[in-house]
C-alpha positions, 0 to 999 in steps of 0.5 A: 454333682449333676447340672440341669440343662434348660430345655431349648425353645422349640423352633417350630412353636407358634410362640418361637416363630412370633419372636423370630418375626419380631426380631426379623422385623427390626434387626437387619444384621443377620449376625446379630439376630441370634443375640436379639432373639435370646434377649426377646426370649429372656424378656418374655420369661421375665414378664411372664413370671411377674405382671407389670402394673401401670403407675397411678399417675400415668399410662406408662407401665412400671416394669418389674426389677427382673425385666429391667435387669434383663434389659440392662444385661443385654444392653451391657452386652452391646445390643442397641438400646433402640432395637431392644426398645422396639423389640420389647415394645412389640412383645410387651404390647402384645402381652398387654393386649392379651392380658386385657382381653 
């Protein structure tokens, strides 16, 4: 039985560099940056595979189940909910801006 290996993100791609900038902006502990970068990558993939919608009664996005599961998974692995929120807001805020243009 063969296994498929996922391609690793290109370290020099503009998208990867932007994720690294976002993580570096909020995470000061160098030993934790790789975990937060992995979270950021997974969050982007989850949001790209589906679109979020705004709840009719508010201006708050209703994130997909997959996105919520990504956040829950990394929170259970010990990442700070506050840092995850800041990183997610930066990433998804940019995604919202891009989709609305």
